C-alpha atoms as a printed R data frame, in Angstrom:
    type eleno elety resid chain resno       x       y       z
1   ATOM     1    CA   MET     A     1  24.725  15.343  12.356
2   ATOM     2    CA   ARG     A     2  21.944  17.495  10.894
3   ATOM     3    CA   ASN     A     3  18.718  18.940  12.284
4   ATOM     4    CA   VAL     A     4  15.752  17.395  10.481
5   ATOM     5    CA   LYS     A     5  12.116  18.467  10.362
6   ATOM     6    CA   ARG     A     6   9.505  15.745  10.714
7   ATOM     7    CA   ALA     A     7   5.700  15.554  10.979
8   ATOM     8    CA   VAL     A     8   4.787  13.848  14.251
9   ATOM     9    CA   LEU     A     9   1.564  12.276  15.475
10  ATOM    10    CA   VAL     A    10   1.741  12.819  19.223
11  ATOM    11    CA   LYS     A    11  -1.575  11.181  20.088
12  ATOM    12    CA   PRO     A    12  -4.656   9.959  18.198
13  ATOM    13    CA   GLY     A    13  -7.038  12.742  17.248
14  ATOM    14    CA   SER     A    14  -4.465  15.502  17.643
15  ATOM    15    CA   PRO     A    15  -3.130  17.521  14.692
16  ATOM    16    CA   LEU     A    16   0.294  16.613  13.405
17  ATOM    17    CA   GLU     A    17   3.138  18.636  14.858
18  ATOM    18    CA   ILE     A    18   6.355  19.665  13.117
19  ATOM    19    CA   TRP     A    19   9.363  18.717  15.237
20  ATOM    20    CA   GLU     A    20  13.000  19.456  14.486
21  ATOM    21    CA   ARG     A    21  15.534  17.040  15.930
22  ATOM    22    CA   PRO     A    22  19.163  16.095  15.218
23  ATOM    23    CA   THR     A    23  19.841  13.014  13.092
24  ATOM    24    CA   PRO     A    24  23.226  11.254  13.210
25  ATOM    25    CA   SER     A    25  25.282  10.391  10.165
26  ATOM    26    CA   ALA     A    26  25.026   6.946   8.586
27  ATOM    27    CA   SER     A    27  27.370   4.277   9.849
28  ATOM    28    CA   GLY     A    28  27.847   0.566   9.220
29  ATOM    29    CA   ARG     A    29  24.923  -0.682   7.130
30  ATOM    30    CA   GLU     A    30  22.755   2.405   7.610
31  ATOM    31    CA   VAL     A    31  21.572   4.770   4.887
32  ATOM    32    CA   ILE     A    32  20.339   8.361   5.094
33  ATOM    33    CA   VAL     A    33  17.867   9.315   2.367
34  ATOM    34    CA   SER     A    34  16.685  12.773   1.368
35  ATOM    35    CA   VAL     A    35  12.943  12.238   0.940
36  ATOM    36    CA   GLU     A    36  11.611  13.518  -2.384
37  ATOM    37    CA   MET     A    37   8.012  12.307  -2.060
38  ATOM    38    CA   ALA     A    38   6.182  10.604   0.786
39  ATOM    39    CA   GLY     A    39   2.890   8.941  -0.054
40  ATOM    40    CA   VAL     A    40  -0.128   9.524   2.170
41  ATOM    41    CA   CYS     A    41  -1.803   6.177   2.882
42  ATOM    42    CA   GLY     A    42  -5.208   5.449   4.357
43  ATOM    43    CA   THR     A    43  -3.387   3.699   7.206
44  ATOM    44    CA   ASP     A    44  -1.941   7.058   8.230
45  ATOM    45    CA   HIS     A    45  -5.479   8.356   8.534
46  ATOM    46    CA   HIS     A    46  -6.468   5.300  10.604
47  ATOM    47    CA   LEU     A    47  -3.515   5.931  12.906
48  ATOM    48    CA   GLN     A    48  -4.561   9.477  13.557
49  ATOM    49    CA   SER     A    49  -8.184   8.510  14.133
50  ATOM    50    CA   GLY     A    50  -7.157   5.943  16.760
51  ATOM    51    CA   ASP     A    51  -8.167   2.755  14.910
52  ATOM    52    CA   ILE     A    52  -4.607   1.482  15.400
53  ATOM    53    CA   GLU     A    53  -2.936   1.562  18.801
54  ATOM    54    CA   LEU     A    54  -0.333   4.291  19.152
55  ATOM    55    CA   PRO     A    55   2.499   3.218  21.493
56  ATOM    56    CA   ASN     A    56   4.355   6.559  21.413
57  ATOM    57    CA   PRO     A    57   4.689   9.756  19.387
58  ATOM    58    CA   MET     A    58   5.688   8.711  15.870
59  ATOM    59    CA   VAL     A    59   6.836  10.122  12.576
60  ATOM    60    CA   LEU     A    60   4.017   9.225  10.216
61  ATOM    61    CA   GLY     A    61   4.452   7.836   6.718
62  ATOM    62    CA   HIS     A    62   5.585   4.470   5.378
63  ATOM    63    CA   GLU     A    63   5.685   5.154   1.633
64  ATOM    64    CA   ALA     A    64   8.535   7.136   0.129
65  ATOM    65    CA   ILE     A    65  11.124   7.557  -2.541
66  ATOM    66    CA   GLY     A    66  14.231   9.638  -2.054
67  ATOM    67    CA   ARG     A    67  17.868  10.156  -2.942
68  ATOM    68    CA   ILE     A    68  20.717   8.657  -1.005
69  ATOM    69    CA   ALA     A    69  22.358  11.410   1.032
70  ATOM    70    CA   GLU     A    70  24.755   9.221   3.019
71  ATOM    71    CA   LEU     A    71  25.883   5.605   2.864
72  ATOM    72    CA   GLY     A    72  27.264   3.720   5.830
73  ATOM    73    CA   SER     A    73  30.749   2.334   5.303
74  ATOM    74    CA   GLU     A    74  29.419  -1.207   4.762
75  ATOM    75    CA   VAL     A    75  26.763  -0.350   2.161
76  ATOM    76    CA   THR     A    76  27.752  -0.803  -1.473
77  ATOM    77    CA   THR     A    77  24.591  -2.307  -3.043
78  ATOM    78    CA   ASP     A    78  20.837  -2.287  -2.668
79  ATOM    79    CA   ALA     A    79  18.869  -5.361  -1.539
80  ATOM    80    CA   ALA     A    80  18.980  -6.812  -5.065
81  ATOM    81    CA   GLY     A    81  22.762  -6.483  -5.341
82  ATOM    82    CA   GLU     A    82  22.657  -3.392  -7.561
83  ATOM    83    CA   PRO     A    83  25.576  -1.008  -6.851
84  ATOM    84    CA   VAL     A    84  24.458   2.256  -5.250
85  ATOM    85    CA   GLN     A    85  26.039   5.618  -4.561
86  ATOM    86    CA   VAL     A    86  25.119   8.975  -3.086
87  ATOM    87    CA   GLY     A    87  22.517  10.655  -5.292
88  ATOM    88    CA   ASP     A    88  20.761   7.476  -6.425
89  ATOM    89    CA   LEU     A    89  16.969   7.426  -6.197
90  ATOM    90    CA   VAL     A    90  15.702   4.586  -3.987
91  ATOM    91    CA   TYR     A    91  12.430   3.034  -2.838
92  ATOM    92    CA   TRP     A    92  12.301   0.993   0.345
93  ATOM    93    CA   GLN     A    93  10.270  -1.355   2.504
94  ATOM    94    CA   PRO     A    94   9.358   0.300   5.834
95  ATOM    95    CA   LEU     A    95   9.799  -2.942   7.767
96  ATOM    96    CA   ARG     A    96  12.736  -4.604   9.472
97  ATOM    97    CA   PRO     A    97  12.339  -8.372  10.011
98  ATOM    98    CA   CYS     A    98  14.758 -10.292  12.193
99  ATOM    99    CA   TYR     A    99  15.586 -12.879   9.487
100 ATOM   100    CA   SER     A   100  16.316 -15.408  12.245
101 ATOM   101    CA   CYS     A   101  12.913 -16.743  13.326
102 ATOM   102    CA   TYR     A   102  10.665 -19.556  12.065
103 ATOM   103    CA   ALA     A   103   8.518 -17.193   9.984
104 ATOM   104    CA   CYS     A   104  11.487 -15.534   8.305
105 ATOM   105    CA   THR     A   105  13.608 -18.597   7.655
106 ATOM   106    CA   ILE     A   106  11.199 -21.543   7.374
107 ATOM   107    CA   LEU     A   107   7.919 -19.999   6.226
108 ATOM   108    CA   GLY     A   108   9.762 -17.442   4.126
109 ATOM   109    CA   ASP     A   109   7.173 -14.851   5.140
110 ATOM   110    CA   VAL     A   110   8.650 -11.824   6.867
111 ATOM   111    CA   SER     A   111   5.165 -10.346   7.327
112 ATOM   112    CA   GLN     A   112   4.610 -12.888  10.108
113 ATOM   113    CA   CYS     A   113   7.926 -12.257  11.884
114 ATOM   114    CA   PRO     A   114   7.181 -11.937  15.634
115 ATOM   115    CA   ASN     A   115  10.121  -9.543  15.953
116 ATOM   116    CA   LEU     A   116   9.084  -7.377  13.023
117 ATOM   117    CA   VAL     A   117   9.807  -3.677  13.418
118 ATOM   118    CA   THR     A   118   7.392  -1.502  11.462
119 ATOM   119    CA   PHE     A   119   9.048   1.849  11.095
120 ATOM   120    CA   GLN     A   120   6.337   4.232  12.178
121 ATOM   121    CA   LEU     A   121   4.816   2.066  14.935
122 ATOM   122    CA   HIS     A   122   8.023   1.046  16.690
123 ATOM   123    CA   GLN     A   123  10.129   4.191  16.538
124 ATOM   124    CA   HIS     A   124   9.799   7.157  18.898
125 ATOM   125    CA   ALA     A   125   9.634  10.478  17.092
126 ATOM   126    CA   ASP     A   126  12.610  11.791  19.073
127 ATOM   127    CA   LYS     A   127  14.835   9.113  17.511
128 ATOM   128    CA   PRO     A   128  16.336   9.320  13.998
129 ATOM   129    CA   PRO     A   129  13.295   9.457  11.665
130 ATOM   130    CA   VAL     A   130  12.426   6.203   9.961
131 ATOM   131    CA   GLY     A   131   8.928   7.372   9.045
132 ATOM   132    CA   ALA     A   132   8.489   9.068   5.679
133 ATOM   133    CA   TYR     A   133   7.021  12.448   6.680
134 ATOM   134    CA   THR     A   134  10.452  13.954   7.123
135 ATOM   135    CA   GLN     A   135  13.174  15.793   5.249
136 ATOM   136    CA   TYR     A   136  15.665  12.977   5.747
137 ATOM   137    CA   ALA     A   137  14.806   9.359   6.541
138 ATOM   138    CA   TRP     A   138  17.123   6.955   8.343
139 ATOM   139    CA   LEU     A   139  17.199   3.414   6.957
140 ATOM   140    CA   PRO     A   140  18.626   1.109   9.627
141 ATOM   141    CA   ASP     A   141  20.472  -2.138   9.031
142 ATOM   142    CA   ARG     A   142  18.355  -4.887   7.383
143 ATOM   143    CA   THR     A   143  16.154  -2.375   5.557
144 ATOM   144    CA   ALA     A   144  15.322  -3.664   2.071
145 ATOM   145    CA   PHE     A   145  15.802  -0.755  -0.324
146 ATOM   146    CA   PHE     A   146  16.028  -0.768  -4.112
147 ATOM   147    CA   LYS     A   147  17.580   1.549  -6.653
148 ATOM   148    CA   VAL     A   148  15.055   3.182  -8.969
149 ATOM   149    CA   PRO     A   149  16.133   3.075 -12.644
150 ATOM   150    CA   ALA     A   150  16.538   6.401 -14.421
151 ATOM   151    CA   ASP     A   151  13.637   5.626 -16.779
152 ATOM   152    CA   VAL     A   152  11.102   5.289 -13.921
153 ATOM   153    CA   PRO     A   153   9.281   8.584 -13.185
154 ATOM   154    CA   ALA     A   154   9.116   9.308  -9.461
155 ATOM   155    CA   GLU     A   155   5.408  10.181  -9.588
156 ATOM   156    CA   ALA     A   156   4.518   6.953 -11.396
157 ATOM   157    CA   LEU     A   157   6.206   4.921  -8.652
158 ATOM   158    CA   ILE     A   158   5.001   6.791  -5.573
159 ATOM   159    CA   ALA     A   159   1.465   6.763  -7.019
160 ATOM   160    CA   PHE     A   160   1.199   3.189  -5.768
161 ATOM   161    CA   GLY     A   161   3.232   3.721  -2.583
162 ATOM   162    CA   CYS     A   162   2.623   0.632  -0.467
163 ATOM   163    CA   ALA     A   163  -0.492  -0.272  -2.483
164 ATOM   164    CA   MET     A   164   1.047  -2.227  -5.330
165 ATOM   165    CA   PRO     A   165   3.502  -4.169  -3.142
166 ATOM   166    CA   THR     A   166   0.556  -5.025  -0.899
167 ATOM   167    CA   VAL     A   167  -1.526  -6.273  -3.836
168 ATOM   168    CA   LEU     A   168   1.394  -8.216  -5.319
169 ATOM   169    CA   HIS     A   169   1.771 -10.017  -1.994
170 ATOM   170    CA   ALA     A   170  -1.969 -10.697  -1.863
171 ATOM   171    CA   LEU     A   171  -2.029 -12.104  -5.389
172 ATOM   172    CA   ASP     A   172   0.877 -14.377  -4.541
173 ATOM   173    CA   ARG     A   173  -1.059 -15.716  -1.580
174 ATOM   174    CA   LEU     A   174  -4.158 -16.042  -3.730
175 ATOM   175    CA   GLY     A   175  -2.338 -18.059  -6.360
176 ATOM   176    CA   GLY     A   176  -2.641 -15.343  -8.985
177 ATOM   177    CA   ILE     A   177  -5.402 -14.334 -11.376
178 ATOM   178    CA   GLN     A   178  -5.922 -16.645 -14.323
179 ATOM   179    CA   TYR     A   179  -6.546 -15.523 -17.881
180 ATOM   180    CA   GLY     A   180 -10.238 -14.901 -18.558
181 ATOM   181    CA   GLN     A   181 -11.368 -14.936 -14.917
182 ATOM   182    CA   ASN     A   182 -14.052 -12.550 -13.694
183 ATOM   183    CA   VAL     A   183 -12.682 -10.221 -11.022
184 ATOM   184    CA   VAL     A   184 -14.433  -7.834  -8.631
185 ATOM   185    CA   VAL     A   185 -12.403  -5.166  -6.844
186 ATOM   186    CA   GLN     A   186 -14.018  -3.592  -3.793
187 ATOM   187    CA   GLY     A   187 -12.549  -0.123  -3.382
188 ATOM   188    CA   SER     A   188 -11.087   2.441  -5.759
189 ATOM   189    CA   GLY     A   189  -8.332   3.962  -3.658
190 ATOM   190    CA   PRO     A   190  -4.652   3.260  -4.449
191 ATOM   191    CA   VAL     A   191  -4.927  -0.403  -3.344
192 ATOM   192    CA   GLY     A   192  -8.041  -0.966  -5.450
193 ATOM   193    CA   LEU     A   193  -6.491   0.801  -8.426
194 ATOM   194    CA   ALA     A   194  -3.311  -1.278  -8.116
195 ATOM   195    CA   ALA     A   195  -5.459  -4.427  -8.003
196 ATOM   196    CA   THR     A   196  -7.333  -3.245 -11.098
197 ATOM   197    CA   LEU     A   197  -4.147  -2.700 -13.063
198 ATOM   198    CA   LEU     A   198  -2.616  -6.030 -12.032
199 ATOM   199    CA   ALA     A   199  -5.832  -7.911 -12.838
200 ATOM   200    CA   HIS     A   200  -5.849  -6.303 -16.268
201 ATOM   201    CA   LEU     A   201  -2.206  -7.206 -16.871
202 ATOM   202    CA   ALA     A   202  -3.000 -10.801 -15.832
203 ATOM   203    CA   GLY     A   203  -5.639 -11.047 -18.565
204 ATOM   204    CA   ALA     A   204  -8.808 -11.034 -16.457
205 ATOM   205    CA   GLY     A   205 -11.935 -11.462 -18.558
206 ATOM   206    CA   SER     A   206 -13.890  -8.813 -16.684
207 ATOM   207    CA   ILE     A   207 -12.879  -6.394 -13.933
208 ATOM   208    CA   THR     A   208 -15.679  -4.756 -11.993
209 ATOM   209    CA   VAL     A   209 -14.661  -2.014  -9.575
210 ATOM   210    CA   LEU     A   210 -16.974  -0.954  -6.749
211 ATOM   211    CA   GLY     A   211 -16.010   2.431  -5.364
212 ATOM   212    CA   ALA     A   212 -16.281   6.219  -5.325
213 ATOM   213    CA   PRO     A   213 -15.941   9.112  -6.066
214 ATOM   214    CA   PRO     A   214 -16.268   9.470  -9.858
215 ATOM   215    CA   GLN     A   215 -12.658  10.552 -10.486
216 ATOM   216    CA   ARG     A   216 -11.373   7.361  -8.889
217 ATOM   217    CA   LEU     A   217 -13.739   5.241 -10.941
218 ATOM   218    CA   GLU     A   218 -12.637   7.044 -14.092
219 ATOM   219    CA   MET     A   219  -9.011   6.220 -13.277
220 ATOM   220    CA   ALA     A   220 -10.038   2.592 -12.689
221 ATOM   221    CA   LYS     A   221 -11.354   2.483 -16.266
222 ATOM   222    CA   ARG     A   222  -8.094   3.914 -17.563
223 ATOM   223    CA   LEU     A   223  -6.214   1.177 -15.702
224 ATOM   224    CA   GLY     A   224  -8.303  -1.649 -17.141
225 ATOM   225    CA   ALA     A   225 -11.670  -1.852 -15.367
226 ATOM   226    CA   THR     A   226 -14.399  -3.076 -17.701
227 ATOM   227    CA   THR     A   227 -17.241  -1.946 -15.406
228 ATOM   228    CA   THR     A   228 -17.356   0.535 -12.534
229 ATOM   229    CA   ILE     A   229 -20.151   0.899  -9.982
230 ATOM   230    CA   ASP     A   230 -20.512   3.966  -7.776
231 ATOM   231    CA   VAL     A   231 -21.257   2.723  -4.254
232 ATOM   232    CA   THR     A   232 -22.772   6.086  -3.289
233 ATOM   233    CA   SER     A   233 -25.588   5.815  -5.833
234 ATOM   234    CA   THR     A   234 -26.326   2.065  -5.638
235 ATOM   235    CA   ASN     A   235 -27.270  -0.367  -2.891
236 ATOM   236    CA   GLU     A   236 -25.810  -3.761  -2.088
237 ATOM   237    CA   GLN     A   237 -28.563  -5.651  -3.896
238 ATOM   238    CA   GLU     A   238 -28.142  -3.599  -7.074
239 ATOM   239    CA   ARG     A   239 -24.399  -4.145  -7.080
240 ATOM   240    CA   ALA     A   240 -24.821  -7.896  -6.579
241 ATOM   241    CA   ALA     A   241 -27.302  -8.030  -9.453
242 ATOM   242    CA   THR     A   242 -24.867  -6.234 -11.753
243 ATOM   243    CA   VAL     A   243 -22.040  -8.616 -10.861
244 ATOM   244    CA   LYS     A   244 -24.320 -11.610 -11.514
245 ATOM   245    CA   GLU     A   245 -25.327 -10.182 -14.890
246 ATOM   246    CA   ILE     A   246 -21.704  -9.576 -15.931
247 ATOM   247    CA   THR     A   247 -20.677 -13.100 -14.925
248 ATOM   248    CA   ASP     A   248 -23.651 -14.923 -16.484
249 ATOM   249    CA   GLY     A   249 -25.141 -15.588 -13.061
250 ATOM   250    CA   ARG     A   250 -22.076 -17.312 -11.601
251 ATOM   251    CA   GLY     A   251 -20.446 -14.567  -9.568
252 ATOM   252    CA   ALA     A   252 -16.803 -13.509  -9.586
253 ATOM   253    CA   ASP     A   253 -13.959 -16.017  -9.729
254 ATOM   254    CA   VAL     A   254 -11.885 -13.596  -7.641
255 ATOM   255    CA   VAL     A   255 -13.062 -10.852  -5.297
256 ATOM   256    CA   ILE     A   256 -10.441  -8.468  -3.912
257 ATOM   257    CA   GLU     A   257 -11.342  -6.497  -0.788
258 ATOM   258    CA   ALA     A   258  -9.527  -3.170  -0.969
259 ATOM   259    CA   ALA     A   259 -12.142  -0.946   0.622
260 ATOM   260    CA   GLY     A   260 -10.945  -1.031   4.223
261 ATOM   261    CA   ARG     A   261 -14.499  -1.208   5.568
262 ATOM   262    CA   ILE     A   262 -16.135  -4.089   7.458
263 ATOM   263    CA   PRO     A   263 -19.403  -3.859   5.469
264 ATOM   264    CA   ALA     A   264 -17.383  -4.521   2.319
265 ATOM   265    CA   PHE     A   265 -16.422  -7.944   3.686
266 ATOM   266    CA   THR     A   266 -20.053  -8.754   4.427
267 ATOM   267    CA   GLU     A   267 -21.013  -7.722   0.892
268 ATOM   268    CA   GLY     A   268 -18.063  -9.340  -0.808
269 ATOM   269    CA   LEU     A   269 -18.510 -12.979   0.196
270 ATOM   270    CA   PRO     A   270 -21.829 -13.495  -1.660
271 ATOM   271    CA   LEU     A   271 -20.222 -12.046  -4.813
272 ATOM   272    CA   VAL     A   272 -17.779 -14.968  -5.011
273 ATOM   273    CA   ALA     A   273 -18.656 -17.757  -7.447
274 ATOM   274    CA   SER     A   274 -18.604 -21.417  -6.482
275 ATOM   275    CA   ASN     A   275 -14.956 -22.540  -6.360
276 ATOM   276    CA   GLY     A   276 -14.004 -18.873  -6.251
277 ATOM   277    CA   LYS     A   277 -11.559 -16.957  -4.089
278 ATOM   278    CA   TYR     A   278 -11.833 -13.941  -1.820
279 ATOM   279    CA   VAL     A   279  -8.721 -12.099  -0.658
280 ATOM   280    CA   ILE     A   280  -8.773  -9.502   2.113
281 ATOM   281    CA   ILE     A   281  -6.266  -6.664   1.800
282 ATOM   282    CA   GLY     A   282  -7.795  -3.432   3.055
283 ATOM   283    CA   LEU     A   283  -8.875  -4.365   6.581
284 ATOM   284    CA   TRP     A   284  -5.390  -4.253   8.142
285 ATOM   285    CA   GLY     A   285  -6.196  -1.233  10.274
286 ATOM   286    CA   THR     A   286  -9.976  -1.564  10.593
287 ATOM   287    CA   PRO     A   287 -11.267  -3.371  13.690
288 ATOM   288    CA   GLY     A   288 -14.697  -5.007  13.746
289 ATOM   289    CA   THR     A   289 -16.576  -8.219  13.115
290 ATOM   290    CA   SER     A   290 -18.870  -9.566  10.422
291 ATOM   291    CA   PRO     A   291 -21.271 -12.538  10.434
292 ATOM   292    CA   VAL     A   292 -20.142 -15.492   8.327
293 ATOM   293    CA   GLU     A   293 -22.004 -18.729   7.658
294 ATOM   294    CA   PRO     A   294 -19.357 -21.495   7.508
295 ATOM   295    CA   ARG     A   295 -21.777 -23.781   5.659
296 ATOM   296    CA   TYR     A   296 -21.937 -21.292   2.795
297 ATOM   297    CA   LEU     A   297 -18.159 -21.315   2.403
298 ATOM   298    CA   ASN     A   298 -18.051 -25.080   2.711
299 ATOM   299    CA   ASN     A   299 -20.827 -25.893   0.266
300 ATOM   300    CA   HIS     A   300 -19.613 -23.456  -2.388
301 ATOM   301    CA   ASN     A   301 -15.925 -24.381  -2.105
302 ATOM   302    CA   ILE     A   302 -14.999 -20.756  -1.428
303 ATOM   303    CA   SER     A   303 -11.458 -19.891  -0.350
304 ATOM   304    CA   VAL     A   304 -10.958 -16.834   1.878
305 ATOM   305    CA   THR     A   305  -7.395 -15.551   2.115
306 ATOM   306    CA   GLY     A   306  -5.898 -12.863   4.308
307 ATOM   307    CA   SER     A   307  -2.797 -10.954   3.248
308 ATOM   308    CA   ASN     A   308  -0.674  -8.965   5.672
309 ATOM   309    CA   LEU     A   309   1.945  -6.417   4.603
310 ATOM   310    CA   THR     A   310   4.508  -7.333   1.912
311 ATOM   311    CA   LYS     A   311   7.807  -9.058   1.275
312 ATOM   312    CA   PRO     A   312  10.913  -7.229   0.035
313 ATOM   313    CA   ARG     A   313  10.614  -8.711  -3.435
314 ATOM   314    CA   HIS     A   314   7.210  -7.075  -3.886
315 ATOM   315    CA   ILE     A   315   8.876  -3.679  -3.504
316 ATOM   316    CA   TYR     A   316  11.319  -4.693  -6.232
317 ATOM   317    CA   GLU     A   317   8.529  -6.082  -8.433
318 ATOM   318    CA   THR     A   318   6.590  -2.823  -8.133
319 ATOM   319    CA   VAL     A   319   9.548  -0.958  -9.614
320 ATOM   320    CA   GLN     A   320   9.581  -3.425 -12.514
321 ATOM   321    CA   VAL     A   321   5.826  -3.132 -13.153
322 ATOM   322    CA   VAL     A   322   6.024   0.671 -13.195
323 ATOM   323    CA   ARG     A   323   9.126   0.614 -15.400
324 ATOM   324    CA   LYS     A   324   7.407  -1.568 -17.995
325 ATOM   325    CA   HIS     A   325   3.961   0.029 -18.025
326 ATOM   326    CA   HIS     A   326   4.181   3.723 -17.062
327 ATOM   327    CA   ARG     A   327   4.071   4.828 -20.712
328 ATOM   328    CA   ARG     A   328   0.986   2.747 -21.459
329 ATOM   329    CA   PHE     A   329  -1.040   3.697 -18.381
330 ATOM   330    CA   PRO     A   330  -1.451   7.118 -16.709
331 ATOM   331    CA   LEU     A   331   0.331   6.124 -13.498
332 ATOM   332    CA   ALA     A   332   1.930   9.504 -12.810
333 ATOM   333    CA   GLU     A   333  -1.467  11.185 -13.208
334 ATOM   334    CA   MET     A   334  -2.654   9.373 -10.093
335 ATOM   335    CA   VAL     A   335  -0.685  11.879  -8.003
336 ATOM   336    CA   THR     A   336  -3.323  14.589  -7.795
337 ATOM   337    CA   HIS     A   337  -2.359  16.444  -4.612
338 ATOM   338    CA   ARG     A   338   1.013  17.660  -3.329
339 ATOM   339    CA   PHE     A   339   1.642  19.183   0.101
340 ATOM   340    CA   PRO     A   340   4.742  20.629   1.773
341 ATOM   341    CA   LEU     A   341   5.815  18.976   5.020
342 ATOM   342    CA   GLU     A   342   4.320  21.805   7.066
343 ATOM   343    CA   GLN     A   343   0.889  20.958   5.580
344 ATOM   344    CA   ALA     A   344   1.033  17.242   6.341
345 ATOM   345    CA   GLN     A   345  -2.143  17.546   8.395
346 ATOM   346    CA   ASP     A   346  -3.959  19.018   5.396
347 ATOM   347    CA   ALA     A   347  -2.787  16.023   3.359
348 ATOM   348    CA   LEU     A   348  -4.238  13.598   5.910
349 ATOM   349    CA   ASP     A   349  -7.518  15.493   5.981
350 ATOM   350    CA   ALA     A   350  -7.800  15.460   2.179
351 ATOM   351    CA   VAL     A   351  -7.229  11.702   2.099
352 ATOM   352    CA   GLY     A   352  -9.767  11.198   4.877
353 ATOM   353    CA   ARG     A   353 -12.369  13.100   2.871
354 ATOM   354    CA   GLY     A   354 -11.676  10.988  -0.220
355 ATOM   355    CA   GLU     A   355 -10.708  14.005  -2.308
356 ATOM   356    CA   THR     A   356  -7.498  12.562  -3.715
357 ATOM   357    CA   LEU     A   357  -6.427   9.836  -6.063
358 ATOM   358    CA   LYS     A   358  -3.001   9.960  -4.457
359 ATOM   359    CA   ALA     A   359  -1.658  12.653  -2.160
360 ATOM   360    CA   VAL     A   360   2.049  13.076  -1.531
361 ATOM   361    CA   ILE     A   361   4.094  15.162   0.853
362 ATOM   362    CA   VAL     A   362   7.073  16.918  -0.705
363 ATOM   363    CA   PRO     A   363   9.494  17.781   2.128
């Protein structure tokens, strides 16, 4: 039993509070992890602003890497069967599916599990902390966690937090990006940057990133974008004209929504070429509606795909992508802001203002 500090969102709109509560030792198939870095995601900002319903006070944060502090008596390996011991660096999925429903067992899609426990939404802050804004995180039974190889820099991995697993899931649902295709990425935050890198690695012919501010667009170029367009200095018509010019008047074969804004959806559909695909990733926590003409989708053979959360294997695949490519691309440089746990509110504010490439909390 140890007393553990945690950053708690008590109610939407209120500043985060630092609580200290006891946390029990690991037993059975539980793991206690000493958090080294917790990523600050745009979803955390949406939670505080009230865009997502808050059932109870919660420990914020769903992206983290840390070192195993305690292993329950039944834990000998990670979710891929790799032996683990105290002191190993691990990266985990902040979800606990039931693995016994139709979605889990027949569809093979844990993101649609009706019994899914998402760590920060379903756990009261007085309980052992499963959120990431904490000194020690508690990983309950059925948590998919993976050992991080020694040659994977912590910053390079946490730079993509939940973003790369989310994009890997979306690309699976999309059917992948084919060599030579024209791709448009809406948004230049961590999700958009992960999409840019993965499109580049897939051999996309052109990758046009729509976003802001300039430092994010510069990173997009370093990760493989062939064209960047600042949305603060252009209008929708100008951006559409540029995409048409790049694609010889056809439009993009694949458009990836990673902006998290309803107007981006409205703008994105007309950018898709005939027989093209549009995948929505960033609107998970953004309520709202947008007009759609079904005839347009029908007559242009356009596929629109939603993608919710991730599967455990996408956490594992993210580790492999970072391991293979962190020397070639400036992944660790994406972590531009670090905050102690006591300044978690400052981290949220910086992300909300768009000042960061990637902010992390270092408990």
